[in-house]
C-alpha positions in Angstrom: 36.0 -4.0 118.4 35.1 -0.3 119.0 31.5 0.6 118.8 30.3 3.9 117.4 27.2 5.7 118.8 25.4 9.0 118.5 23.4 11.1 121.0 21.6 14.4 121.0 21.1 16.8 123.8 20.2 20.5 124.5 23.3 22.3 125.9 21.8 24.5 128.6 25.2 26.1 129.4 25.1 27.7 125.9 21.7 29.3 126.2 21.8 32.5 124.1 21.2 35.7 126.1 19.8 37.4 123.0 17.4 34.9 121.5 16.8 33.1 124.9 17.1 29.8 123.0 19.1 26.7 123.9 21.2 25.0 121.1 21.1 21.3 120.5 24.4 19.4 120.3 25.2 16.0 118.8 27.8 13.8 120.4 29.6 11.0 118.5 31.3 8.3 120.5 33.8 5.7 119.3 35.2 3.5 122.1 36.1 6.0 124.8 36.7 8.9 122.4 34.1 11.6 121.9 33.5 14.4 119.4 30.7 17.0 119.7 29.2 19.7 117.5 26.5 22.2 117.6 23.5 21.7 115.3 21.6 24.3 113.4 18.8 23.7 115.9 17.8 25.9 118.8 15.0 25.2 121.2 12.7 27.9 122.7 11.7 27.5 126.4 8.5 25.6 125.4 10.4 23.1 123.2 13.1 22.7 125.9 10.4 21.9 128.5 9.1 19.2 126.2 12.5 17.7 125.4 12.5 13.9 126.0 16.0 12.8 127.1 15.2 9.1 126.8 14.5 9.3 123.0 16.5 12.5 122.5 13.6 14.2 120.7 11.2 17.1 121.2 8.0 15.6 122.6 5.7 17.7 120.3 3.9 16.5 117.2 5.2 17.5 113.8 8.4 19.0 115.2 10.7 20.3 112.5 13.5 20.0 115.0 12.9 16.2 115.2 13.1 16.0 111.4 16.5 17.6 111.6 17.7 15.1 114.2 16.3 12.2 112.3 18.1 13.2 109.2 21.5 13.2 111.0 20.8 9.9 112.7 19.9 8.3 109.4 23.2 9.6 107.9 25.1 8.2 110.8 23.5 4.8 110.4 24.3 4.8 106.7 27.9 5.7 107.4 28.3 3.0 110.1 26.8 0.4 107.7 29.0 1.3 104.8 32.2 1.5 106.9 31.4 -1.3 109.3 34.8 -3.1 108.7 37.1 -0.2 109.1 35.2 2.0 111.5 37.1 0.8 114.6 40.2 2.2 113.0 38.7 5.6 112.3 39.1 8.9 114.2 35.9 10.0 116.0 36.3 13.5 114.7 36.5 12.1 111.1 33.2 10.3 111.7 31.6 13.5 113.0 32.8 15.6 110.0 31.7 13.0 107.4 28.2 12.5 108.9 27.7 16.3 109.3 29.1 16.8 105.8 31.6 19.3 107.1 33.9 18.9 104.1 31.2 19.9 101.7 31.0 23.3 100.2 27.8 23.9 102.2 30.1 25.1 105.0 30.3 28.3 103.0 26.6 28.7 103.5 26.9 29.5 107.2 24.2 31.8 108.4 25.7 35.1 109.4 23.7 35.5 112.6 24.6 32.0 113.8 28.3 32.7 113.2 28.2 36.0 115.0 26.5 34.4 118.0 29.0 31.6 118.0 31.8 34.2 117.9 30.4 35.9 120.9 30.2 32.7 122.9 33.7 31.5 122.0 35.8 34.6 121.5 34.1 37.3 123.7 32.2 36.1 126.7 35.1 34.2 128.3 37.9 36.4 127.2 39.7 37.6 130.3 41.3 40.6 128.5 37.9 42.1 127.7 36.3 44.3 130.3 32.7 43.8 131.3 31.8 46.9 129.4 33.4 45.6 126.2 31.5 42.3 126.4 28.3 44.3 126.9 29.0 46.4 123.9 29.5 43.3 121.8 26.2 42.0 123.0 24.5 45.3 122.1 26.0 45.2 118.7 24.8 41.7 118.0 21.3 42.7 119.2 21.3 45.6 116.7 22.3 43.2 113.9 19.6 40.7 114.8 16.9 43.4 114.9 18.1 44.7 111.5 18.1 41.2 109.9 14.7 40.5 111.4 13.3 43.8 110.1 14.6 43.2 106.6 13.6 39.5 106.5 17.3 38.5 106.4 17.6 36.2 109.4 18.8 33.4 107.1 21.3 35.5 105.2 24.5 33.5 104.6 28.1 34.5 104.0 27.7 33.3 100.4 24.9 35.9 99.8 26.4 38.7 101.9 27.0 41.8 99.8 28.1 45.4 100.4 24.5 46.6 100.2 23.7 44.6 103.3 26.6 46.2 105.3 25.6 49.6 104.0 21.9 49.1 104.8 22.9 48.0 108.4 24.9 51.3 108.7 21.9 53.3 107.5 19.6 51.4 110.0 21.9 52.3 112.9 22.1 56.1 112.1 18.6 56.5 110.6 15.4 57.6 112.4 12.2 55.6 112.1 9.1 57.7 113.0 6.9 54.6 112.8 8.6 52.9 115.7 9.9 56.1 117.4 13.4 54.9 116.8 16.0 57.7 116.9 19.2 57.0 115.0 22.4 56.9 116.9 25.4 59.3 116.1 28.0 58.2 113.6 30.5 58.0 116.4 28.3 55.4 118.2 27.7 53.5 115.0 31.4 53.3 114.3 31.9 51.3 117.5 29.4 48.8 116.3 30.7 48.5 112.8 34.2 48.0 114.1 33.1 45.0 116.0 31.7 43.4 112.9 34.9 44.2 111.0 36.7 42.1 113.6 34.2 39.3 113.5 34.1 39.2 109.7 37.9 39.2 109.5 37.8 35.9 111.4 35.2 34.6 108.9 37.6 35.4 106.1 40.4 33.5 107.9 38.1 30.5 108.1 37.4 30.8 104.3 33.8 31.6 104.8 34.0 34.9 103.1 36.2 36.6 100.6 35.7 40.3 101.3 34.9 42.2 104.5 32.3 44.7 103.3 32.2 46.4 106.7 35.6 47.8 106.0 34.1 49.9 103.1 31.7 51.6 105.5 32.8 55.2 106.1 31.5 57.0 109.2 32.7 60.0 111.1 34.6 58.6 114.1 35.4 62.0 115.7 33.4 62.7 118.8 31.9 66.2 119.0 33.7 68.2 121.7 32.1 67.6 125.1 31.2 70.6 127.3 33.5 71.1 130.3 33.7 73.4 133.2 36.0 76.4 133.1 38.0 77.0 136.3 35.6 79.9 137.1 32.6 77.6 136.9 34.3 75.1 139.2 34.8 77.9 141.7 31.1 78.8 141.4 30.0 75.3 142.1 32.5 75.1 145.0 31.2 78.3 146.6 27.5 77.5 146.0 25.5 78.3 149.1 24.4 75.0 150.6 21.4 76.6 152.3 19.8 76.7 148.8 20.3 73.0 148.2 18.8 69.7 149.3 20.9 66.9 150.8 20.9 65.2 147.4 21.9 68.4 145.7 24.8 68.8 148.1 25.9 65.2 147.6 25.8 65.7 143.8 27.7 68.9 144.1 30.4 67.2 146.0 30.6 64.2 143.7 30.9 66.3 140.5 33.6 68.4 142.3 35.5 65.2 143.3 35.2 64.0 139.7 36.5 67.3 138.5 39.5 67.1 140.9 40.3 63.4 140.1 38.9 62.7 136.6 37.0 59.6 137.9 33.9 58.7 136.0 30.6 58.4 137.8 30.7 54.6 138.4 34.4 54.8 139.5 33.5 57.5 141.9 30.4 56.1 143.4 32.1 52.6 143.7 35.3 54.0 145.1 36.4 51.8 148.0 38.4 52.8 151.0 41.0 50.2 150.1 41.8 52.1 146.9 43.2 54.9 149.0 46.8 54.5 150.3 47.8 56.9 153.1 51.6 57.4 152.9 53.8 58.2 155.9 54.6 61.5 154.1 51.0 62.5 154.5 50.3 62.0 150.8 47.2 59.9 149.7 47.5 57.8 146.6 44.5 56.7 144.7 44.9 53.4 142.8 42.0 51.6 141.2 41.0 49.9 137.9 38.4 51.7 135.8 35.2 49.8 135.7 34.6 50.5 132.0 38.1 49.4 130.7 39.9 47.8 133.6 42.8 50.3 132.9 44.6 51.4 136.1 44.1 54.9 137.5 47.1 56.1 139.6 47.3 59.6 141.1 48.0 61.5 144.3 45.0 63.4 145.6 45.0 67.1 146.1 43.8 68.6 149.4 40.7 69.7 147.5 39.7 66.1 146.7 40.7 64.9 150.1 38.5 67.4 151.9 35.5 65.9 150.1 36.6 62.4 151.1 36.9 63.6 154.7 33.5 65.3 154.7 31.8 61.9 154.3 34.0 59.8 156.5 31.5 59.8 159.3 28.4 59.7 157.1 26.0 57.1 158.5 25.9 55.1 155.2 29.7 55.4 154.7 31.2 54.8 158.2 30.2 51.1 158.3 30.6 50.4 154.5 33.7 49.8 152.3 32.8 52.7 150.1 34.1 56.3 150.3 30.8 58.0 149.3 27.1 57.5 149.9 25.2 55.8 147.1 23.2 57.6 144.5 21.8 56.3 141.2 22.8 57.7 137.8 19.3 59.1 137.0 19.0 61.0 140.3 22.5 62.3 140.0 21.9 63.7 136.5 18.7 65.4 137.6 20.3 67.1 140.6 23.3 68.2 138.4 20.8 70.2 136.4 19.8 72.0 139.6 23.5 72.7 140.4 24.0 74.1 136.8 20.9 76.3 137.1 22.1 77.8 140.4 25.5 78.5 138.9 24.2 79.8 135.6 26.1 77.2 133.6 24.9 77.5 130.0 25.2 73.8 129.0 23.8 70.5 130.1 25.9 69.2 133.0 26.1 65.4 133.1 28.0 62.7 135.0 30.7 62.9 132.3 31.4 66.6 132.7 33.7 66.2 135.6 36.0 63.8 133.9 36.2 66.0 130.7 36.8 69.1 132.9 39.7 67.3 134.8 41.5 66.7 131.5 41.2 70.3 130.5 42.3 71.6 133.9 45.4 69.4 133.8 46.5 71.2 130.6 45.8 74.6 132.2 48.0 73.5 135.2 50.8 72.8 132.6 50.9 69.1 133.3 52.1 68.1 129.8 53.7 64.6 130.2 51.1 62.6 128.3 52.0 59.3 129.9 51.4 60.8 133.3 48.1 62.3 132.2 47.0 58.9 130.8 48.0 57.2 134.1 46.1 59.7 136.2 43.0 59.3 134.0 43.2 55.5 133.6 43.7 55.6 129.8 45.8 53.1 127.8 49.1 54.3 126.6 49.0 53.5 122.9 52.6 54.6 122.3 54.3 51.2 122.1 57.8 52.5 122.8 56.6 54.5 125.8 54.7 51.5 127.1 57.9 49.4 127.0 60.6 51.8 128.0 58.9 54.6 129.9 57.7 54.1 133.5 55.4 56.5 135.2 57.0 56.7 138.7 55.5 58.0 141.9 57.8 61.0 141.8 56.3 62.0 138.4 52.8 61.6 139.8 53.7 63.6 142.9 55.1 66.4 140.7 51.8 66.4 138.7 49.8 66.6 141.9 51.9 69.6 143.2 51.3 71.5 139.9 47.6 70.7 140.0 47.4 71.7 143.7 49.0 75.0 143.1 46.8 75.8 140.1 43.6 75.1 142.1 44.9 76.9 145.1 45.7 80.0 143.2 42.3 80.2 141.5 40.2 79.2 144.5 41.8 81.5 146.9 42.1 84.5 144.6 38.3 84.5 144.1 37.5 83.5 147.7 35.9 86.7 148.8 34.0 87.2 145.6 32.2 83.8 145.6 31.6 82.9 149.3 28.0 83.7 150.2 27.9 81.9 153.5 31.3 81.3 155.2 29.8 78.8 157.6 29.2 76.4 154.7 32.5 76.7 153.0 35.1 73.9 153.0 38.2 74.4 155.0 41.2 73.4 152.9 44.7 72.8 154.2 47.2 73.1 151.4 50.6 71.6 151.8 53.1 74.2 150.6 
């Protein structure tokens, strides 16, 4: 005759990175079959330290958590006593669901925060198709929701009580300033990214019959990003011809990195973590850059112009580069942004230059170079091709990438060399470019 048993344990592998709490699980056993479930009980570090595995209880007096465990164990014993004759023929999952009252309408009372955290654990954190950046963004969104619920006294808000006013209040919390806490509201574009994640999560809750309407879909925000400042070709020439005698070593490195970003479209992280293995030197003399973007994991493919290659060559023998796997010396984001302000001041550039400026400028310069094949542009920049037909039937070949490289090379060559005499202040410091005709 099969014997049924019950056990409780804190699942340390499911420790929540937001709350820093460890959930308690219950395990039902019938013969050799097992069924587990997460309880509505999370232990903080102090409670976890006082967990007694022998009695499966928290070793603290008057623990509310122990009351919860005791209630479930009593229900289990009642169930076993009532169904003693037929229990050996039952399914262990059925026993679990009956004891935990899963078929009761109380399942519609799921706490929203618990559900969102569970969604992150089951549908986000281990999803291979999500980049690390996407996973971090989900985590940030959940942290914002938790802070909002805590601030409004809504930590126990359930799906049954969730209304449009809650979704709208969360939106106002995201974009609103709070002088008392020095909180500055985010832009509507940033808020849209967070709201969209909860639209996805709440759609699943609807599929699971926990919710009838997704109120986040009624939230209207401006999702159009303001136009980012970018270099004109004349400003790129100014940066290129900047007298190195007026710059520190960090300034020079930052100047070269922002130029490389402008010539390739690589974001800061993709540039600073560019490995030598990402560069393929062809027998023809062409150099092909192939690397996944760190933010999205989308592949970047392009052939480098001589302007970009000269910057790579400049650091080939650099002490911190020659023995490493990376193309450029390391510099942190904060230092880079500060030195870019120095570069901008020297060149009289009238806007705030940041690590993103190079990538935005590259896209603009491609258009000015009359590179109009959007699939090629997206491949060069590592952007997803959202045209389903193109994605299936249109292949961006190396010949198309080479053609784009030649157009871009000619465009840069014409502008740089036409203004050569006007901008060079110290010829001994200028780059020597070899352009393949």
